[in-house]
N, CA and C atoms of all chains as a GROMACS GRO file, in nm:
protein
  630
    1MET      N    1   2.915  -1.208  -1.414
    1MET     CA    2   3.037  -1.135  -1.391
    1MET      C    3   3.000  -0.983  -1.408
    2LEU      N    4   3.056  -0.901  -1.311
    2LEU     CA    5   3.022  -0.761  -1.320
    2LEU      C    6   3.102  -0.693  -1.430
    3PRO      N    7   3.048  -0.592  -1.494
    3PRO     CA    8   3.122  -0.521  -1.602
    3PRO      C    9   3.235  -0.444  -1.537
    4ARG      N   10   3.335  -0.416  -1.616
    4ARG     CA   11   3.452  -0.330  -1.579
    4ARG      C   12   3.396  -0.186  -1.567
    5PRO      N   13   3.428  -0.132  -1.450
    5PRO     CA   14   3.377   0.011  -1.435
    5PRO      C   15   3.469   0.108  -1.508
    6ASP      N   16   3.423   0.227  -1.512
    6ASP     CA   17   3.505   0.333  -1.576
    6ASP      C   18   3.631   0.362  -1.498
    7THR      N   19   3.728   0.424  -1.554
    7THR     CA   20   3.856   0.450  -1.488
    7THR      C   21   3.835   0.550  -1.374
    8VAL      N   22   3.754   0.647  -1.393
    8VAL     CA   23   3.737   0.749  -1.291
    8VAL      C   24   3.629   0.706  -1.200
    9ASP      N   25   3.666   0.701  -1.067
    9ASP     CA   26   3.568   0.654  -0.966
    9ASP      C   27   3.485   0.774  -0.925
   10PRO      N   28   3.352   0.767  -0.945
   10PRO     CA   29   3.268   0.881  -0.911
   10PRO      C   30   3.263   0.907  -0.761
   11LEU      N   31   3.290   0.801  -0.679
   11LEU     CA   32   3.288   0.823  -0.531
   11LEU      C   33   3.416   0.910  -0.490
   12VAL      N   34   3.527   0.883  -0.554
   12VAL     CA   35   3.651   0.956  -0.522
   12VAL      C   36   3.630   1.107  -0.570
   13VAL      N   37   3.569   1.123  -0.690
   13VAL     CA   38   3.542   1.260  -0.741
   13VAL      C   39   3.447   1.332  -0.644
   14LYS      N   40   3.348   1.258  -0.593
   14LYS     CA   41   3.241   1.320  -0.504
   14LYS      C   42   3.316   1.364  -0.378
   15LYS      N   43   3.401   1.277  -0.317
   15LYS     CA   44   3.475   1.310  -0.194
   15LYS      C   45   3.562   1.436  -0.207
   16GLN      N   46   3.641   1.427  -0.323
   16GLN     CA   47   3.733   1.543  -0.346
   16GLN      C   48   3.652   1.671  -0.366
   17SER      N   49   3.542   1.666  -0.439
   17SER     CA   50   3.458   1.781  -0.463
   17SER      C   51   3.403   1.836  -0.333
   18LEU      N   52   3.353   1.750  -0.250
   18LEU     CA   53   3.300   1.790  -0.121
   18LEU      C   54   3.400   1.857  -0.030
   19LEU      N   55   3.519   1.803  -0.030
   19LEU     CA   56   3.623   1.857   0.054
   19LEU      C   57   3.670   1.994  -0.001
   20ARG      N   58   3.670   2.007  -0.131
   20ARG     CA   59   3.705   2.137  -0.192
   20ARG      C   60   3.599   2.240  -0.158
   21VAL      N   61   3.476   2.196  -0.176
   21VAL     CA   62   3.362   2.295  -0.148
   21VAL      C   63   3.362   2.330   0.008
   22PHE      N   64   3.395   2.228   0.082
   22PHE     CA   65   3.405   2.259   0.228
   22PHE      C   66   3.509   2.364   0.265
   23TYR      N   67   3.625   2.348   0.211
   23TYR     CA   68   3.732   2.443   0.246
   23TYR      C   69   3.706   2.581   0.178
   24ALA      N   70   3.656   2.576   0.055
   24ALA     CA   71   3.624   2.700  -0.011
   24ALA      C   72   3.523   2.786   0.061
   25SER      N   73   3.412   2.714   0.102
   25SER     CA   74   3.305   2.784   0.179
   25SER      C   75   3.347   2.827   0.316
   26ALA      N   76   3.435   2.748   0.371
   26ALA     CA   77   3.488   2.786   0.511
   26ALA      C   78   3.574   2.921   0.498
   27VAL      N   79   3.661   2.922   0.398
   27VAL     CA   80   3.738   3.042   0.370
   27VAL      C   81   3.646   3.161   0.339
   28GLY      N   82   3.551   3.132   0.251
   28GLY     CA   83   3.450   3.238   0.217
   28GLY      C   84   3.374   3.294   0.338
   29CYS      N   85   3.334   3.206   0.425
   29CYS     CA   86   3.263   3.251   0.553
   29CYS      C   87   3.357   3.341   0.630
   30ALA      N   88   3.481   3.295   0.646
   30ALA     CA   89   3.578   3.366   0.732
   30ALA      C   90   3.598   3.502   0.666
   31ALA      N   91   3.610   3.507   0.541
   31ALA     CA   92   3.639   3.638   0.468
   31ALA      C   93   3.513   3.734   0.488
   32ILE      N   94   3.395   3.679   0.479
   32ILE     CA   95   3.274   3.760   0.496
   32ILE      C   96   3.265   3.809   0.643
   33PHE      N   97   3.303   3.720   0.734
   33PHE     CA   98   3.303   3.762   0.881
   33PHE      C   99   3.404   3.874   0.906
   34VAL      N  100   3.518   3.860   0.849
   34VAL     CA  101   3.625   3.967   0.863
   34VAL      C  102   3.578   4.098   0.804
   35LEU      N  103   3.511   4.087   0.686
   35LEU     CA  104   3.459   4.205   0.617
   35LEU      C  105   3.353   4.273   0.700
   36ALA      N  106   3.268   4.189   0.769
   36ALA     CA  107   3.167   4.248   0.856
   36ALA      C  108   3.217   4.328   0.962
   37GLN      N  109   3.338   4.294   1.012
   37GLN     CA  110   3.396   4.369   1.120
   37GLN      C  111   3.438   4.515   1.081
   38TYR      N  112   3.457   4.533   0.952
   38TYR     CA  113   3.491   4.665   0.906
   38TYR      C  114   3.369   4.738   0.841
   39SER      N  115   3.253   4.682   0.856
   39SER     CA  116   3.130   4.740   0.813
   39SER      C  117   3.047   4.801   0.923
   40HIS      N  118   2.943   4.876   0.881
   40HIS     CA  119   2.859   4.941   0.984
   40HIS      C  120   2.707   4.910   0.961
   41ASN      N  121   2.637   4.922   1.067
   41ASN     CA  122   2.489   4.922   1.070
   41ASN      C  123   2.429   4.798   0.985
   42PHE      N  124   2.348   4.836   0.893
   42PHE     CA  125   2.273   4.730   0.818
   42PHE      C  126   2.373   4.638   0.732
   43GLN      N  127   2.471   4.702   0.683
   43GLN     CA  128   2.566   4.621   0.599
   43GLN      C  129   2.639   4.516   0.689
   44ARG      N  130   2.670   4.555   0.810
   44ARG     CA  131   2.729   4.461   0.906
   44ARG      C  132   2.646   4.341   0.940
   45GLU      N  133   2.521   4.379   0.966
   45GLU     CA  134   2.424   4.275   1.005
   45GLU      C  135   2.398   4.177   0.891
   46ALA      N  136   2.386   4.234   0.772
   46ALA     CA  137   2.367   4.151   0.655
   46ALA      C  138   2.480   4.056   0.626
   47LEU      N  139   2.606   4.108   0.641
   47LEU     CA  140   2.723   4.026   0.627
   47LEU      C  141   2.732   3.918   0.731
   48LEU      N  142   2.698   3.956   0.859
   48LEU     CA  143   2.707   3.858   0.969
   48LEU      C  144   2.599   3.747   0.941
   49THR      N  145   2.485   3.789   0.898
   49THR     CA  146   2.384   3.679   0.858
   49THR      C  147   2.424   3.596   0.755
   50LEU      N  148   2.483   3.649   0.650
   50LEU     CA  149   2.539   3.577   0.541
   50LEU      C  150   2.647   3.478   0.584
   51SER      N  151   2.728   3.518   0.674
   51SER     CA  152   2.837   3.436   0.732
   51SER      C  153   2.771   3.323   0.810
   52LEU      N  154   2.671   3.353   0.885
   52LEU     CA  155   2.607   3.249   0.963
   52LEU      C  156   2.543   3.143   0.876
   53LEU      N  157   2.467   3.192   0.768
   53LEU     CA  158   2.411   3.096   0.676
   53LEU      C  159   2.519   3.012   0.604
   54GLY      N  160   2.630   3.077   0.572
   54GLY     CA  161   2.741   3.009   0.509
   54GLY      C  162   2.795   2.906   0.601
   55SER      N  163   2.803   2.934   0.734
   55SER     CA  164   2.850   2.836   0.827
   55SER      C  165   2.768   2.710   0.827
   56PHE      N  166   2.638   2.731   0.821
   56PHE     CA  167   2.545   2.610   0.810
   56PHE      C  168   2.584   2.525   0.686
   57PHE      N  169   2.612   2.596   0.578
   57PHE     CA  170   2.647   2.522   0.452
   57PHE      C  171   2.773   2.449   0.474
   58VAL      N  172   2.876   2.511   0.541
   58VAL     CA  173   3.004   2.446   0.572
   58VAL      C  174   2.981   2.317   0.651
   59VAL      N  175   2.906   2.324   0.748
   59VAL     CA  176   2.870   2.204   0.836
   59VAL      C  177   2.803   2.100   0.751
   60TRP      N  178   2.704   2.142   0.672
   60TRP     CA  179   2.625   2.045   0.593
   60TRP      C  180   2.725   1.978   0.494
   61THR      N  181   2.819   2.049   0.435
   61THR     CA  182   2.915   1.991   0.336
   61THR      C  183   3.004   1.894   0.414
   62LEU      N  184   3.042   1.927   0.536
   62LEU     CA  185   3.128   1.836   0.614
   62LEU      C  186   3.058   1.709   0.648
   63VAL      N  187   2.924   1.712   0.681
   63VAL     CA  188   2.850   1.600   0.711
   63VAL      C  189   2.839   1.512   0.595
   64ARG      N  190   2.818   1.569   0.474
   64ARG     CA  191   2.800   1.500   0.349
   64ARG      C  192   2.936   1.421   0.317
   65PHE      N  193   3.045   1.489   0.345
   65PHE     CA  194   3.175   1.435   0.322
   65PHE      C  195   3.190   1.313   0.418
   66LEU      N  196   3.161   1.333   0.545
   66LEU     CA  197   3.177   1.225   0.642
   66LEU      C  198   3.089   1.099   0.608
   67ARG      N  199   2.973   1.126   0.543
   67ARG     CA  200   2.888   1.019   0.499
   67ARG      C  201   2.933   0.950   0.378
   68ALA      N  202   3.022   1.017   0.295
   68ALA     CA  203   3.065   0.959   0.168
   68ALA      C  204   3.193   0.872   0.192
   69ILE      N  205   3.262   0.895   0.301
   69ILE     CA  206   3.389   0.814   0.312
   69ILE      C  207   3.361   0.676   0.362
   70ASP      N  208   3.451   0.584   0.330
   70ASP     CA  209   3.428   0.443   0.376
   70ASP      C  210   3.485   0.415   0.518
   71GLU      N  211   3.465   0.294   0.564
   71GLU     CA  212   3.506   0.261   0.702
   71GLU      C  213   3.651   0.270   0.726
   72PHE      N  214   3.731   0.245   0.620
   72PHE     CA  215   3.882   0.256   0.637
   72PHE      C  216   3.923   0.400   0.651
   73GLU      N  217   3.867   0.484   0.568
   73GLU     CA  218   3.901   0.625   0.572
   73GLU      C  219   3.852   0.690   0.704
   74ARG      N  220   3.747   0.632   0.754
   74ARG     CA  221   3.687   0.682   0.879
   74ARG      C  222   3.777   0.670   0.992
   75ARG      N  223   3.871   0.578   0.988
   75ARG     CA  224   3.966   0.564   1.096
   75ARG      C  225   4.067   0.684   1.100
   76TYR      N  226   4.094   0.727   0.973
   76TYR     CA  227   4.185   0.844   0.974
   76TYR      C  228   4.120   0.977   1.002
   77ILE      N  229   3.987   0.979   0.971
   77ILE     CA  230   3.914   1.105   1.010
   77ILE      C  231   3.909   1.102   1.166
   78TYR      N  232   3.895   0.985   1.224
   78TYR     CA  233   3.887   0.970   1.371
   78TYR      C  234   4.014   1.016   1.428
   79GLU      N  235   4.126   0.979   1.370
   79GLU     CA  236   4.255   1.022   1.419
   79GLU      C  237   4.269   1.175   1.414
   80ALA      N  238   4.224   1.227   1.299
   80ALA     CA  239   4.225   1.374   1.281
   80ALA      C  240   4.144   1.447   1.385
   81LEU      N  241   4.025   1.390   1.409
   81LEU     CA  242   3.929   1.447   1.507
   81LEU      C  243   3.988   1.445   1.644
   82THR      N  244   4.050   1.329   1.680
   82THR     CA  245   4.119   1.316   1.811
   82THR      C  246   4.226   1.425   1.825
   83PHE      N  247   4.309   1.439   1.714
   83PHE     CA  248   4.415   1.536   1.712
   83PHE      C  249   4.360   1.676   1.736
   84ALA      N  250   4.251   1.706   1.661
   84ALA     CA  251   4.188   1.842   1.672
   84ALA      C  252   4.135   1.864   1.813
   85PHE      N  253   4.067   1.762   1.865
   85PHE     CA  254   4.005   1.776   1.996
   85PHE      C  255   4.110   1.800   2.104
   86ILE      N  256   4.215   1.723   2.104
   86ILE     CA  257   4.314   1.735   2.208
   86ILE      C  258   4.391   1.870   2.188
   87GLY      N  259   4.418   1.906   2.062
   87GLY     CA  260   4.480   2.035   2.034
   87GLY      C  261   4.401   2.149   2.077
   88MET      N  262   4.268   2.139   2.055
   88MET     CA  263   4.167   2.249   2.088
   88MET      C  264   4.164   2.254   2.243
   89LEU      N  265   4.163   2.147   2.306
   89LEU     CA  266   4.156   2.144   2.455
   89LEU      C  267   4.278   2.217   2.514
   90ILE      N  268   4.394   2.181   2.459
   90ILE     CA  269   4.516   2.254   2.509
   90ILE      C  270   4.511   2.404   2.480
   91LEU      N  271   4.466   2.439   2.357
   91LEU     CA  272   4.457   2.581   2.323
   91LEU      C  273   4.360   2.663   2.408
   92LEU      N  274   4.238   2.594   2.432
   92LEU     CA  275   4.139   2.663   2.511
   92LEU      C  276   4.188   2.680   2.659
   93ILE      N  277   4.255   2.581   2.712
   93ILE     CA  278   4.312   2.590   2.848
   93ILE      C  279   4.409   2.704   2.848
   94GLY      N  280   4.499   2.714   2.740
   94GLY     CA  281   4.593   2.824   2.725
   94GLY      C  282   4.529   2.960   2.721
   95GLU      N  283   4.420   2.967   2.642
   95GLU     CA  284   4.348   3.087   2.620
   95GLU      C  285   4.289   3.134   2.761
   96ALA      N  286   4.228   3.040   2.832
   96ALA     CA  287   4.174   3.071   2.961
   96ALA      C  288   4.279   3.120   3.060
   97PHE      N  289   4.391   3.053   3.057
   97PHE     CA  290   4.507   3.091   3.142
   97PHE      C  291   4.553   3.237   3.110
   98LEU      N  292   4.568   3.266   2.977
   98LEU     CA  293   4.616   3.399   2.937
   98LEU      C  294   4.503   3.506   2.971
   99GLU      N  295   4.383   3.466   2.957
   99GLU     CA  296   4.274   3.557   2.988
   99GLU      C  297   4.281   3.603   3.135
  100SER      N  298   4.315   3.512   3.220
  100SER     CA  299   4.322   3.551   3.364
  100SER      C  300   4.436   3.649   3.391
  101PHE      N  301   4.527   3.660   3.297
  101PHE     CA  302   4.638   3.756   3.304
  101PHE      C  303   4.607   3.884   3.236
  102GLY      N  304   4.487   3.898   3.188
  102GLY     CA  305   4.442   4.028   3.125
  102GLY      C  306   4.445   4.023   2.971
  103PHE      N  307   4.487   3.909   2.906
  103PHE     CA  308   4.487   3.908   2.765
  103PHE      C  309   4.341   3.910   2.706
  104SER      N  310   4.323   3.968   2.591
  104SER     CA  311   4.188   3.975   2.535
  104SER      C  312   4.134   3.838   2.493
  105ARG      N  313   4.002   3.827   2.501
  105ARG     CA  314   3.934   3.702   2.470
  105ARG      C  315   3.934   3.671   2.322
  106VAL      N  316   3.961   3.544   2.287
  106VAL     CA  317   3.953   3.505   2.143
  106VAL      C  318   3.805   3.483   2.113
  107PRO      N  319   3.760   3.543   1.997
  107PRO     CA  320   3.614   3.534   1.956
  107PRO      C  321   3.587   3.385   1.912
  108GLY      N  322   3.454   3.361   1.923
  108GLY     CA  323   3.406   3.222   1.893
  108GLY      C  324   3.449   3.182   1.752
  109TYR      N  325   3.437   3.269   1.662
  109TYR     CA  326   3.472   3.231   1.521
  109TYR      C  327   3.620   3.195   1.512
  110GLY      N  328   3.701   3.267   1.597
  110GLY     CA  329   3.845   3.243   1.596
  110GLY      C  330   3.870   3.097   1.644
  111ASN      N  331   3.796   3.056   1.747
  111ASN     CA  332   3.813   2.910   1.793
  111ASN      C  333   3.765   2.812   1.688
  112ALA      N  334   3.653   2.853   1.618
  112ALA     CA  335   3.610   2.754   1.512
  112ALA      C  336   3.706   2.742   1.405
  113ALA      N  337   3.775   2.855   1.368
  113ALA     CA  338   3.878   2.855   1.267
  113ALA      C  339   4.001   2.775   1.315
  114LEU      N  340   4.033   2.785   1.443
  114LEU     CA  341   4.144   2.707   1.497
  114LEU      C  342   4.115   2.558   1.491
  115MET      N  343   3.990   2.524   1.523
  115MET     CA  344   3.943   2.386   1.520
  115MET      C  345   3.964   2.327   1.374
  116LEU      N  346   3.919   2.403   1.275
  116LEU     CA  347   3.928   2.362   1.136
  116LEU      C  348   4.072   2.345   1.096
  117VAL      N  349   4.158   2.441   1.145
  117VAL     CA  350   4.300   2.426   1.107
  117VAL      C  351   4.363   2.300   1.172
  118LEU      N  352   4.326   2.273   1.295
  118LEU     CA  353   4.380   2.156   1.369
  118LEU      C  354   4.332   2.025   1.301
  119TRP      N  355   4.205   2.026   1.256
  119TRP     CA  356   4.154   1.910   1.199
  119TRP      C  357   4.216   1.887   1.059
  120SER      N  358   4.248   1.999   0.990
  120SER     CA  359   4.320   1.986   0.868
  120SER      C  360   4.459   1.930   0.879
  121VAL      N  361   4.528   1.980   0.986
  121VAL     CA  362   4.664   1.932   1.018
  121VAL      C  363   4.652   1.780   1.047
  122GLY      N  364   4.555   1.749   1.131
  122GLY     CA  365   4.534   1.600   1.164
  122GLY      C  366   4.510   1.517   1.041
  123LEU      N  367   4.437   1.571   0.952
  123LEU     CA  368   4.406   1.501   0.820
  123LEU      C  369   4.540   1.479   0.744
  124ILE      N  370   4.617   1.584   0.736
  124ILE     CA  371   4.744   1.579   0.662
  124ILE      C  372   4.835   1.479   0.726
  125VAL      N  373   4.844   1.473   0.853
  125VAL     CA  374   4.931   1.383   0.926
  125VAL      C  375   4.884   1.243   0.903
  126SER      N  376   4.751   1.223   0.915
  126SER     CA  377   4.689   1.081   0.896
  126SER      C  378   4.719   1.036   0.747
  127SER      N  379   4.695   1.128   0.652
  127SER     CA  380   4.719   1.092   0.514
  127SER      C  381   4.867   1.053   0.493
  128TRP      N  382   4.952   1.132   0.556
  128TRP     CA  383   5.100   1.105   0.535
  128TRP      C  384   5.127   0.973   0.594
  129ARG      N  385   5.074   0.941   0.715
  129ARG     CA  386   5.096   0.808   0.779
  129ARG      C  387   5.046   0.692   0.693
  130ARG      N  388   4.918   0.716   0.632
  130ARG     CA  389   4.862   0.616   0.551
  130ARG      C  390   4.944   0.591   0.427
  131HIS      N  391   5.000   0.700   0.372
  131HIS     CA  392   5.084   0.687   0.251
  131HIS      C  393   5.202   0.598   0.274
  132TRP      N  394   5.268   0.615   0.388
  132TRP     CA  395   5.386   0.541   0.421
  132TRP      C  396   5.351   0.394   0.464
  133ARG      N  397   5.230   0.380   0.516
  133ARG     CA  398   5.194   0.243   0.564
  133ARG      C  399   5.131   0.158   0.449
  134TYR      N  400   5.056   0.209   0.367
  134TYR     CA  401   4.980   0.141   0.273
  134TYR      C  402   5.010   0.156   0.119
  135GLU      N  403   5.072   0.265   0.089
  135GLU     CA  404   5.090   0.289  -0.056
  135GLU      C  405   5.221   0.220  -0.106
  136MET      N  406   4.345  -1.231   1.014
  136MET     CA  407   4.257  -1.291   0.912
  136MET      C  408   4.329  -1.287   0.774
  137LYS      N  409   4.319  -1.399   0.709
  137LYS     CA  410   4.374  -1.412   0.573
  137LYS      C  411   4.264  -1.390   0.476
  138THR      N  412   4.310  -1.348   0.357
  138THR     CA  413   4.211  -1.322   0.255
  138THR      C  414   4.257  -1.372   0.117
  139ARG      N  415   4.165  -1.420   0.029
  139ARG     CA  416   4.192  -1.458  -0.105
  139ARG      C  417   4.155  -1.351  -0.206
  140LEU      N  418   4.152  -1.228  -0.151
  140LEU     CA  419   4.108  -1.120  -0.240
  140LEU      C  420   4.201  -1.106  -0.366
  141ARG      N  421   4.325  -1.109  -0.340
  141ARG     CA  422   4.418  -1.084  -0.447
  141ARG      C  423   4.403  -1.198  -0.564
  142VAL      N  424   4.380  -1.322  -0.519
  142VAL     CA  425   4.359  -1.439  -0.615
  142VAL      C  426   4.233  -1.410  -0.695
  143LEU      N  427   4.126  -1.382  -0.621
  143LEU     CA  428   3.992  -1.364  -0.680
  143LEU      C  429   3.994  -1.248  -0.778
  144ARG      N  430   4.062  -1.146  -0.738
  144ARG     CA  431   4.079  -1.026  -0.821
  144ARG      C  432   4.158  -1.060  -0.952
  145ALA      N  433   4.263  -1.135  -0.929
  145ALA     CA  434   4.348  -1.169  -1.052
  145ALA      C  435   4.266  -1.262  -1.147
  146GLU      N  436   4.180  -1.345  -1.094
  146GLU     CA  437   4.101  -1.431  -1.176
  146GLU      C  438   4.011  -1.346  -1.269
  147ARG      N  439   3.966  -1.238  -1.219
  147ARG     CA  440   3.875  -1.146  -1.296
  147ARG      C  441   3.953  -1.031  -1.365
  148GLU      N  442   4.082  -1.035  -1.346
  148GLU     CA  443   4.166  -0.929  -1.402
  148GLU      C  444   4.126  -0.793  -1.371
  149TRP      N  445   4.092  -0.775  -1.238
  149TRP     CA  446   4.054  -0.652  -1.187
  149TRP      C  447   4.167  -0.587  -1.112
  150SER      N  448   4.178  -0.454  -1.130
  150SER     CA  449   4.277  -0.382  -1.048
  150SER      C  450   4.213  -0.354  -0.911
  151GLN      N  451   4.293  -0.311  -0.815
  151GLN     CA  452   4.240  -0.275  -0.686
  151GLN      C  453   4.137  -0.165  -0.701
  152ALA      N  454   4.165  -0.066  -0.789
  152ALA     CA  455   4.074   0.042  -0.806
  152ALA      C  456   3.943   0.000  -0.868
  153GLU      N  457   3.947  -0.104  -0.950
  153GLU     CA  458   3.826  -0.149  -1.008
  153GLU      C  459   3.737  -0.227  -0.906
  154LEU      N  460   3.802  -0.308  -0.824
  154LEU     CA  461   3.733  -0.377  -0.720
  154LEU      C  462   3.673  -0.276  -0.624
  155ALA      N  463   3.752  -0.170  -0.589
  155ALA     CA  464   3.704  -0.071  -0.496
  155ALA      C  465   3.580   0.001  -0.543
  156MET      N  466   3.579   0.018  -0.679
  156MET     CA  467   3.453   0.085  -0.737
  156MET      C  468   3.335  -0.005  -0.732
  157HIS      N  469   3.359  -0.135  -0.745
  157HIS     CA  470   3.248  -0.239  -0.745
  157HIS      C  471   3.192  -0.239  -0.602
  158VAL      N  472   3.280  -0.230  -0.506
  158VAL     CA  473   3.243  -0.253  -0.366
  158VAL      C  474   3.192  -0.115  -0.307
  159GLY      N  475   3.244   0.000  -0.362
  159GLY     CA  476   3.205   0.124  -0.313
  159GLY      C  477   3.293   0.173  -0.199
  160VAL      N  478   3.426   0.136  -0.204
  160VAL     CA  479   3.516   0.181  -0.101
  160VAL      C  480   3.636   0.248  -0.173
  161SER      N  481   3.734   0.296  -0.095
  161SER     CA  482   3.855   0.344  -0.152
  161SER      C  483   3.957   0.238  -0.191
  162ARG      N  484   4.044   0.272  -0.288
  162ARG     CA  485   4.144   0.176  -0.332
  162ARG      C  486   4.240   0.141  -0.210
  163ALA      N  487   4.269   0.240  -0.128
  163ALA     CA  488   4.350   0.218  -0.012
  163ALA      C  489   4.290   0.117   0.081
  164CYS      N  490   4.157   0.113   0.095
  164CYS     CA  491   4.084   0.020   0.173
  164CYS      C  492   4.109  -0.120   0.126
  165ILE      N  493   4.095  -0.141  -0.005
  165ILE     CA  494   4.113  -0.275  -0.073
  165ILE      C  495   4.260  -0.316  -0.048
  166ASN      N  496   4.348  -0.228  -0.068
  166ASN     CA  497   4.497  -0.252  -0.054
  166ASN      C  498   4.524  -0.296   0.090
  167ALA      N  499   4.471  -0.227   0.186
  167ALA     CA  500   4.491  -0.256   0.329
  167ALA      C  501   4.431  -0.397   0.365
  168ILE      N  502   4.315  -0.425   0.306
  168ILE     CA  503   4.253  -0.558   0.336
  168ILE      C  504   4.336  -0.672   0.273
  169GLU      N  505   4.382  -0.646   0.152
  169GLU     CA  506   4.458  -0.745   0.079
  169GLU      C  507   4.590  -0.779   0.144
  170THR      N  508   4.657  -0.678   0.204
  170THR     CA  509   4.790  -0.696   0.261
  170THR      C  510   4.772  -0.737   0.416
  171GLY      N  511   4.647  -0.753   0.458
  171GLY     CA  512   4.620  -0.800   0.594
  171GLY      C  513   4.644  -0.690   0.701
  172ARG      N  514   4.645  -0.566   0.660
  172ARG     CA  515   4.664  -0.462   0.754
  172ARG      C  516   4.539  -0.408   0.811
  173TYR      N  517   4.423  -0.445   0.746
  173TYR     CA  518   4.298  -0.407   0.796
  173TYR      C  519   4.197  -0.516   0.784
  174ASP      N  520   4.120  -0.541   0.893
  174ASP     CA  521   4.022  -0.635   0.882
  174ASP      C  522   3.888  -0.565   0.862
  175PRO      N  523   3.818  -0.600   0.751
  175PRO     CA  524   3.693  -0.527   0.718
  175PRO      C  525   3.584  -0.561   0.821
  176SER      N  526   3.483  -0.473   0.822
  176SER     CA  527   3.363  -0.497   0.903
  176SER      C  528   3.282  -0.611   0.839
  177LEU      N  529   3.193  -0.670   0.920
  177LEU     CA  530   3.115  -0.780   0.860
  177LEU      C  531   3.034  -0.740   0.740
  178PRO      N  532   2.967  -0.621   0.739
  178PRO     CA  533   2.891  -0.581   0.616
  178PRO      C  534   2.982  -0.564   0.498
  179LEU      N  535   3.099  -0.509   0.517
  179LEU     CA  536   3.201  -0.485   0.405
  179LEU      C  537   3.246  -0.628   0.350
  180ALA      N  538   3.270  -0.716   0.448
  180ALA     CA  539   3.315  -0.845   0.412
  180ALA      C  540   3.209  -0.918   0.321
  181PHE      N  541   3.088  -0.909   0.366
  181PHE     CA  542   2.973  -0.976   0.288
  181PHE      C  543   2.967  -0.908   0.150
  182LYS      N  544   2.984  -0.770   0.147
  182LYS     CA  545   2.970  -0.697   0.025
  182LYS      C  546   3.078  -0.740  -0.079
  183ILE      N  547   3.202  -0.757  -0.025
  183ILE     CA  548   3.312  -0.801  -0.109
  183ILE      C  549   3.284  -0.940  -0.163
  184ALA      N  550   3.246  -1.027  -0.075
  184ALA     CA  551   3.216  -1.170  -0.108
  184ALA      C  552   3.102  -1.168  -0.215
  185ARG      N  553   3.008  -1.085  -0.202
  185ARG     CA  554   2.891  -1.080  -0.299
  185ARG      C  555   2.935  -1.038  -0.438
  186VAL      N  556   3.032  -0.944  -0.435
  186VAL     CA  557   3.084  -0.893  -0.564
  186VAL      C  558   3.150  -1.006  -0.645
  187PHE      N  559   3.214  -1.103  -0.568
  187PHE     CA  560   3.280  -1.215  -0.632
  187PHE      C  561   3.184  -1.336  -0.648
  188GLY      N  562   3.060  -1.321  -0.595
  188GLY     CA  563   2.964  -1.436  -0.605
  188GLY      C  564   3.007  -1.553  -0.518
  189LYS      N  565   3.068  -1.515  -0.402
  189LYS     CA  566   3.116  -1.626  -0.312
  189LYS      C  567   3.061  -1.602  -0.174
  190ASN      N  568   3.084  -1.698  -0.087
  190ASN     CA  569   3.047  -1.683   0.055
  190ASN      C  570   3.161  -1.614   0.119
  191VAL      N  571   3.130  -1.554   0.239
  191VAL     CA  572   3.239  -1.487   0.312
  191VAL      C  573   3.350  -1.581   0.342
  192GLU      N  574   3.319  -1.701   0.381
  192GLU     CA  575   3.423  -1.802   0.425
  192GLU      C  576   3.517  -1.833   0.306
  193GLU      N  577   3.464  -1.814   0.186
  193GLU     CA  578   3.555  -1.847   0.070
  193GLU      C  579   3.649  -1.732   0.034
  194VAL      N  580   3.622  -1.617   0.081
  194VAL     CA  581   3.707  -1.500   0.062
  194VAL      C  582   3.798  -1.472   0.181
  195PHE      N  583   3.740  -1.476   0.292
  195PHE     CA  584   3.818  -1.446   0.420
  195PHE      C  585   3.824  -1.574   0.503
  196LEU      N  586   3.950  -1.595   0.552
  196LEU     CA  587   3.987  -1.715   0.629
  196LEU      C  588   4.036  -1.673   0.758
  197TYR      N  589   3.963  -1.718   0.865
  197TYR     CA  590   4.001  -1.686   1.002
  197TYR      C  591   4.122  -1.768   1.038
  198GLN      N  592   4.231  -1.699   1.088
  198GLN     CA  593   4.355  -1.771   1.114
  198GLN      C  594   4.368  -1.851   1.245
  199ASN      N  595   4.310  -1.794   1.350
  199ASN     CA  596   4.317  -1.861   1.485
  199ASN      C  597   4.235  -1.979   1.484
  200GLY      N  598   4.290  -2.091   1.540
  200GLY     CA  599   4.210  -2.213   1.550
  200GLY      C  600   4.225  -2.294   1.428
  201GLU      N  601   4.249  -2.430   1.450
  201GLU     CA  602   4.279  -2.521   1.340
  201GLU      C  603   4.161  -2.544   1.243
  202SER      N  604   4.044  -2.535   1.303
  202SER     CA  605   3.926  -2.567   1.219
  202SER      C  606   3.887  -2.450   1.134
  203GLY      N  607   3.936  -2.333   1.164
  203GLY     CA  608   3.902  -2.208   1.097
  203GLY      C  609   3.764  -2.153   1.139
  204ASN      N  610   3.715  -2.218   1.249
  204ASN     CA  611   3.588  -2.167   1.303
  204ASN      C  612   3.617  -2.068   1.414
  205PRO      N  613   3.574  -1.942   1.393
  205PRO     CA  614   3.607  -1.843   1.492
  205PRO      C  615   3.543  -1.869   1.630
  206ALA      N  616   3.431  -1.938   1.626
  206ALA     CA  617   3.370  -1.968   1.761
  206ALA      C  618   3.450  -2.060   1.839
  207SER      N  619   3.526  -2.155   1.777
  207SER     CA  620   3.606  -2.250   1.844
  207SER      C  621   3.731  -2.184   1.919
  208SER      N  622   3.764  -2.064   1.876
  208SER     CA  623   3.885  -1.998   1.934
  208SER      C  624   3.854  -1.901   2.039
  209GLN      N  625   3.718  -1.882   2.062
  209GLN     CA  626   3.680  -1.785   2.161
  209GLN      C  627   3.689  -1.839   2.301
  210ASP      N  628   3.765  -1.775   2.385
  210ASP     CA  629   3.782  -1.826   2.526
  210ASP      C  630   3.677  -1.756   2.615
   0.00000   0.00000   0.00000
């Protein structure tokens, strides 16, 4: 017979920590990128490089999170990704449409941030649905 | 698919969270399997059965077909 495990599940702690690190680093990257827009010359380049390196860390953290979740949670991540993908598609079409009328182009980082926001909204909706279905 | 998860868990006096930790999945996953709202993948089913020291057939029961043999119900 297997021994009784501790009360705190290390896997749950790991997933929560990864998600926190993911959001914190994403916000950090966005802040550095915005700061770079108000800087000049060498300082601007250094901040943009830092932001780029931070972005790699954000993606790496997300991949680690996706590898830590189980098959049941993966269904909800899939729902959130579908939501983000469809939402992003609609927004990009909207952006292209507005651009043709002379509106300024949304920067790439702006689209990445939008994608992250849509994915987060998708996660919240999925979690909410799971709560009402299974809890 | 029916499951004897709740009975087996009760025999060992395990909570859903404890079983989840042994198997390495979330508590919500165990809850969904127990209540029949989610059918686990084959590797997960084997993993759960192994935790209880049983065969998969002793933990999960296929509902379609009188013999309980999934192959017999495939058209």
